C-alpha positions in Angstrom: 95.9 36.4 129.5 97.2 35.3 132.9 96.0 31.7 132.4 97.8 31.6 129.1 101.1 32.9 130.4 101.1 30.6 133.5 100.0 27.5 131.7 101.5 24.3 133.1 103.1 26.0 136.1 102.5 25.1 139.7 100.7 27.8 141.8 104.0 28.8 143.5 105.9 29.2 140.3 103.0 31.1 138.7 103.1 33.6 141.6 106.9 33.8 141.1 106.4 34.6 137.4 103.7 37.2 138.0 104.8 38.8 141.3 108.5 38.2 141.3 110.7 37.0 144.2 108.6 38.4 147.0 110.1 35.9 149.6 113.7 36.5 148.7 114.4 32.9 147.9 116.6 33.7 144.9 118.5 36.7 146.3 122.0 37.2 144.9 124.9 39.5 145.2 123.4 41.9 142.6 120.4 42.3 140.4 122.0 40.3 137.6 122.7 37.3 139.7 119.3 37.5 141.3 117.6 37.7 137.9 119.6 34.8 136.5 118.6 32.6 139.5 115.0 33.5 139.3 114.9 32.9 135.5 116.6 29.5 135.9 114.1 28.5 138.5 111.3 29.3 136.1 113.1 27.4 133.4 113.1 24.3 135.6 109.4 24.8 136.3 108.7 25.1 132.6 110.6 21.8 131.8 108.6 19.4 133.8 107.6 16.2 132.0 104.2 16.3 130.3 103.9 20.1 130.6 107.2 21.4 129.2 107.2 24.8 127.5 108.6 25.5 124.0 111.3 28.2 123.7 108.6 30.5 122.1 106.4 30.2 125.2 109.3 31.0 127.5 110.2 34.0 125.4 106.6 35.3 125.4 106.2 34.9 129.2 109.5 36.7 130.1 110.2 39.1 127.3 107.0 40.0 125.5 104.7 40.0 128.5 105.0 42.6 131.4 105.6 40.0 134.1 107.5 40.9 137.2 109.9 38.0 136.9 110.8 39.0 133.3 112.3 42.3 134.2 115.9 40.9 134.0 115.2 39.4 130.5 113.7 42.7 129.3 116.7 44.7 130.6 119.0 42.3 128.6 116.8 42.9 125.6 117.1 46.7 125.9 120.9 46.4 126.3 121.9 43.7 123.9 118.9 43.1 121.6 116.2 40.6 121.1 118.3 38.0 119.3 120.8 37.8 122.2 118.2 37.5 125.0 116.2 34.9 123.0 119.3 32.8 122.6 120.2 33.2 126.3 116.7 32.1 127.4 116.7 29.2 125.0 120.0 28.0 126.4 118.8 28.2 130.0 115.6 26.3 129.1 117.6 23.5 127.4 120.0 23.3 130.4 117.0 23.0 132.7 115.5 20.2 130.6 118.8 18.3 130.9 118.8 18.7 134.6 115.2 17.6 135.0 115.8 14.6 132.8 118.6 13.4 135.1 116.2 13.4 138.0 113.2 11.0 137.4 110.0 12.6 138.6 108.1 11.3 141.6 104.7 10.4 140.2 103.4 8.0 142.9 104.4 6.5 146.2 106.4 3.7 144.6 108.5 6.1 142.6 109.0 8.1 145.8 110.3 5.0 147.5 112.6 4.4 144.5 114.0 7.9 144.9 114.6 7.3 148.6 116.4 4.0 147.8 118.6 5.7 145.3 119.5 8.4 147.8 120.2 5.7 150.4 122.5 3.8 148.0 124.5 7.0 147.5 124.8 7.8 151.2 126.0 4.2 151.8 128.9 4.7 149.4 129.9 8.1 150.6 132.9 8.8 152.8 132.1 10.1 156.3 135.2 11.1 158.3 134.8 11.6 162.1 136.8 14.8 161.9 134.6 17.7 161.0 131.4 16.1 162.1 131.1 13.6 159.3 129.8 10.8 161.5 127.1 13.2 162.9 126.1 14.1 159.3 125.8 10.4 158.5 123.4 10.0 161.5 121.4 13.0 160.3 120.9 11.6 156.8 120.2 8.1 158.2 117.4 9.5 160.4 116.0 11.5 157.5 116.0 8.5 155.1 113.9 6.6 157.6 111.4 9.5 157.7 111.4 9.7 153.9 110.5 6.0 153.6 107.5 6.7 155.8 106.4 9.8 153.8 107.0 8.2 150.4 109.3 10.9 149.1 112.3 13.1 149.7 110.2 15.8 151.3 109.6 15.5 155.1 108.8 17.5 158.1 111.0 17.4 161.2 111.5 19.6 164.2 114.9 20.2 165.8 114.0 18.6 169.1 112.6 15.5 167.4 115.6 15.3 165.2 118.0 15.4 168.2 116.0 12.6 169.9 116.2 10.4 166.8 119.9 11.1 166.4 120.7 10.7 170.0 122.5 14.1 170.4 122.1 17.7 171.6 119.9 20.1 169.7 122.9 22.3 168.8 124.8 19.3 167.4 121.8 18.5 165.2 121.5 22.2 164.1 125.2 22.4 163.2 124.9 19.2 161.2 122.0 20.7 159.3 124.1 23.7 158.4 126.9 21.5 157.1 124.6 19.4 155.0 122.9 22.5 153.5 126.2 24.0 152.7 127.2 20.9 150.8 123.9 20.8 148.9 122.7 17.6 150.4 119.8 19.1 152.3 117.3 21.9 151.5 115.2 23.8 154.0 111.8 24.4 152.3 110.1 26.2 155.2 111.3 27.0 158.7 109.1 26.0 161.7 110.8 28.5 164.0 108.3 30.3 166.2 105.5 27.7 165.6 104.4 24.4 167.1 105.2 22.7 163.8 108.4 21.2 162.4 110.4 22.6 159.6 109.9 21.3 156.1 113.0 19.7 154.5 114.0 18.0 151.3 116.8 15.6 150.7 118.9 16.6 147.7 121.2 13.5 147.5 121.6 12.5 143.9 124.4 11.5 141.5 124.5 14.9 139.8 125.1 16.9 143.0 127.8 14.4 144.1 129.6 14.7 140.8 129.8 18.4 141.3 131.2 17.9 144.8 133.6 15.3 143.5 135.0 17.8 141.0 135.3 20.5 143.7 136.8 18.1 146.4 140.5 17.6 147.0 142.3 14.7 145.4 142.6 12.7 148.7 138.8 12.6 148.9 138.7 13.6 152.6 135.6 15.7 152.4 132.2 14.1 153.0 130.3 13.8 149.8 133.3 12.7 147.7 132.5 9.7 145.6 135.0 6.9 146.4 136.6 4.5 143.9 135.0 1.1 143.4 138.2 -1.0 143.8 139.1 -2.5 147.2 142.3 -1.4 148.8 145.0 -3.6 150.1 144.2 -6.6 147.8 141.4 -7.8 150.0 138.3 -9.0 148.1 134.7 -8.7 149.1 134.9 -5.5 151.0 134.2 -2.2 149.3 136.4 0.8 149.9 133.6 2.7 151.7 130.3 1.2 152.8 127.7 2.0 155.4 124.4 0.0 156.0 122.2 2.9 156.8 119.1 0.7 157.2 120.8 -1.2 160.0 122.4 1.9 161.4 119.0 3.6 161.8 117.9 1.1 164.4 121.0 1.9 166.6 121.9 5.6 166.5 119.3 6.8 169.0 120.0 4.0 171.5 121.8 5.0 174.8 124.5 2.4 174.1 125.7 4.5 171.1 125.8 7.8 172.9 129.0 9.8 172.2 130.3 8.7 175.6 129.4 5.1 174.8 130.2 3.2 171.6 129.4 6.3 169.5 128.4 6.3 165.8 131.5 4.4 164.8 130.5 1.5 167.1 127.1 1.4 165.5 128.6 1.4 162.0 130.8 -1.5 162.9 127.9 -3.6 164.2 125.9 -2.7 161.0 128.7 -4.2 158.9 129.4 -7.4 160.9 127.9 -10.8 160.3 127.4 -13.7 162.6 129.2 -16.2 160.3 131.5 -14.3 158.1 134.2 -12.6 160.1 136.1 -9.4 159.1 139.4 -8.1 160.2 140.2 -4.7 161.7 141.8 -3.6 158.4 138.8 -4.5 156.4 136.5 -2.6 158.8 138.8 0.4 158.7 138.8 0.5 154.9 135.0 0.0 154.8 134.3 2.8 157.3 137.1 5.2 156.3 138.2 5.9 159.9 141.6 5.8 161.6 143.0 2.5 162.7 143.2 3.5 166.4 139.5 4.4 166.3 138.6 1.0 165.0 140.9 -0.8 167.6 139.4 1.2 170.5 135.8 0.7 169.4 136.3 -3.0 168.7 137.8 -3.5 172.1 134.8 -1.9 173.8 132.3 -3.8 171.7 134.0 -7.1 172.6 134.1 -6.2 176.3 130.3 -5.6 176.3 129.5 -8.8 174.4 128.2 -7.1 171.3 131.1 -8.5 169.1 133.0 -11.8 169.2 136.7 -11.9 168.3 138.3 -15.1 167.0 141.7 -15.5 165.4 141.9 -11.8 164.4 138.4 -11.8 162.9 135.4 -10.1 164.4 131.8 -11.5 164.3 128.5 -10.2 165.3 127.4 -11.6 168.6 124.6 -14.2 168.3 122.1 -12.3 170.6 122.2 -9.4 168.1 121.8 -11.6 165.0 118.4 -12.1 163.4 117.1 -15.1 161.5 119.2 -14.3 158.5 122.4 -13.7 160.5 122.3 -9.9 160.0 121.9 -7.3 162.7 118.7 -7.2 164.7 118.9 -5.0 167.7 118.1 -6.7 171.0 116.9 -4.2 173.7 118.2 -6.2 176.7 121.7 -6.7 175.3 122.0 -3.0 174.2 120.6 -1.8 177.5 123.2 -3.9 179.4 125.9 -2.3 177.2 124.6 1.2 177.9 124.6 0.4 181.7 128.2 -0.8 181.3 129.2 2.4 179.5 127.4 4.7 181.9 125.0 6.2 179.3 121.8 4.5 180.3 118.8 6.8 180.6 120.4 9.6 178.5 117.8 9.3 175.8 114.9 9.3 178.2 116.3 12.4 180.0 116.6 14.1 176.7 113.0 13.4 175.8 111.8 14.6 179.2 113.8 17.8 178.8 112.4 18.5 175.4 108.9 17.8 176.7 109.4 20.4 179.4 110.8 22.9 176.9 107.8 22.4 174.6 105.4 22.9 177.5 107.2 26.0 178.8 107.2 27.4 175.3 103.4 27.0 174.9 102.9 28.5 178.4 105.1 31.4 177.5 103.1 32.1 174.3 99.8 31.9 176.2 101.1 34.3 178.9 102.4 36.6 176.3 99.0 37.1 174.8 97.6 37.9 178.2 100.4 40.4 179.0 99.7 42.5 175.9 98.9 46.0 176.9 95.6 47.5 175.7 95.8 50.0 173.0 96.6 53.5 174.4 94.9 56.3 172.4 95.8 59.9 172.5 93.0 62.2 173.7 92.5 64.8 171.0 89.6 66.7 172.5 90.7 68.4 175.7 88.5 68.6 178.7 86.2 71.6 179.0 85.2 71.7 175.3 81.8 70.1 176.0 79.4 71.1 178.7 78.9 67.9 180.7 75.3 68.8 181.7 73.9 69.9 178.4 76.3 68.2 176.0 76.8 71.5 174.1 80.1 72.4 172.6 81.5 75.4 174.5 84.7 76.0 172.6 84.0 77.7 169.2 87.1 76.1 167.7 85.3 72.7 167.8 82.0 73.9 166.3 81.0 71.5 163.4 82.8 68.5 164.9 81.4 65.3 166.4 83.3 65.1 169.7 81.2 62.3 171.3 84.4 60.2 171.2 87.2 62.5 172.5 89.8 60.1 171.1 88.5 60.1 167.6 86.7 63.4 166.7 85.3 63.6 163.2 83.8 66.6 161.4 80.0 66.7 160.8 78.9 66.2 157.1 78.0 69.3 155.2 74.3 68.7 155.4 74.5 68.3 159.2 76.6 71.5 159.6 74.1 73.5 157.4 71.1 72.3 159.5 
């Protein structure tokens, strides 16, 4: 019977159907909201390609079988009748099928890479304002996209310290960025690694559907990160999109000391990722492409030119030749970037951060090992007082303890009936 009810479900969703939400993943403000969330999750699980359920299967599992997850549906049936609850569950199942159809399933490593590239294309077109931590959130997603390419899917494992090293920032800065991205629905925490020597398990949730929802909820000026920009260029200039970030090129720069917050920053790295060695761009074009303030662009360009990372000619800015690869696009040169970090006074900040994190990891492991050794032995209460047993003969002197085995004064047990009778 269990195999019939859970047919086609993953082990986790099968446990959810049979045992209910034991982990509290679908908790809501009240029982009705919690029941709806749990049922919608089961509807998504029952709509996967190749193993989708029919509405009759869904009704049988939740209404006509005493499963724990179907308690909400059975309450609706008791209050409003079978016809109402069957229509309700059918509508939820159809809604889940539409949602699953909009997200192509990952069936192999190549489809996983395609999903990562789709997410990267969306992040490249999103607007990331410096105010409110938007540039930090962009670095966060850039680092995660690099990891997802290696894992071959949107699921990845990353600890907070390792994330801070890859982003080139403090741990708290990375943690705050994670909270903002989770609040916007762009990042999902699958399992926390707190209290262990393993990283947390995450999943990128960057897709067109979630961004359309954010676009409807965002203000008309599009100031919030995640708002889909328009496709037309501003100011009558051709060839430059309204908002654009090359996260592939940006990923090779964000963790370098030269782009520390006290150096060129994330904006400086984004500028270098957009420039070309032969085709120059003006300050206005860069400002429109990056969606940052004009004074920020002017200040960053001046510092990049001073450090020899950017060349300025007749109001246009070009990528310096030492940073240009064979195709003329950005290819990070360690010597040039190291000299820039020395000039900005940020050299060695990344190495100091890695050493500090290594010390923290070592101290944490030592603390866990010492904690095990410091655990006090179990203290038991002595139940048999002294003087009950004659120490020389082993005979029980106190008549109140006759018929008891007091060989262990901490755990006395009565003799069995046959022993007491003998």
